[in-house]
C-alpha positions as CSV (number, residue, x, y, z in Angstrom):
1,M,0.0,0.0,0.0
2,T,1.4,3.4,-1.0
3,L,1.1,6.6,1.0
4,S,-2.2,8.4,0.5
5,N,-2.0,11.7,-1.3
6,Q,-3.1,13.4,1.9
7,V,-0.2,12.0,3.9
8,K,2.3,12.6,1.2
9,D,1.1,16.2,0.8
10,S,1.4,16.7,4.6
11,L,4.9,15.3,4.7
12,R,5.9,17.6,1.8
13,E,4.4,20.6,3.7
14,A,6.4,19.6,6.8
15,Q,9.5,19.4,4.6
16,N,8.9,22.9,3.4
17,N,8.4,24.2,6.9
18,L,11.6,22.5,8.1
19,R,13.5,24.0,5.1
20,N,12.3,27.4,6.1
21,A,13.3,26.8,9.8
22,L,16.7,25.5,8.6
23,S,17.3,28.7,6.6
24,F,16.6,30.8,9.6
25,A,18.5,28.5,12.0
26,A,21.6,28.5,9.7
27,R,22.0,32.2,10.5
28,T,21.5,32.2,14.3
29,E,21.4,28.7,15.8
30,S,24.1,26.2,16.8
31,P,25.4,23.6,14.5
32,Y,23.6,21.0,16.7
33,T,20.2,22.5,16.0
34,N,21.0,22.8,12.3
35,K,22.1,19.2,12.1
36,H,18.9,17.9,13.7
37,I,16.6,20.0,11.6
38,A,18.4,18.6,8.5
39,D,18.1,15.1,9.9
40,M,14.3,15.5,10.2
41,L,14.2,16.6,6.6
42,S,16.1,13.5,5.6
43,K,13.9,11.2,7.6
44,I,10.8,12.5,6.0
45,Q,12.3,12.0,2.6
46,A,13.3,8.4,3.6
47,I,9.7,7.7,4.6
48,I,8.4,8.8,1.3
49,D,11.1,7.0,-0.7
50,A,10.7,3.8,1.3
51,E,7.0,3.7,0.9
52,D,7.3,4.2,-2.9
53,F,10.0,1.5,-3.1
54,I,7.9,-1.0,-1.1
55,H,4.9,-0.3,-3.2
56,Q,6.9,-0.8,-6.4
57,L,8.2,-4.1,-5.0
58,E,4.7,-5.3,-4.1
59,E,3.5,-4.5,-7.6
60,D,6.5,-6.3,-9.2
61,L,6.1,-9.4,-7.0
62,G,2.3,-9.4,-7.4
63,G,2.7,-9.4,-11.2
64,E,4.9,-12.5,-11.2
65,E,2.3,-14.9,-9.8
């Protein structure tokens, strides 16, 4: 099962908000804060990519039977 459009859109919106936060944090916050905001961005992208990959695998394996 792939991510619903609603969930994917919400995750993309969260990424946009985190990018905005990171751009402000880069000017004033510690490297620790910047690193963890960037990590959150990466983890959201990993969720989206993993779900897409799993969905594609399920389709490929389902087609072989």
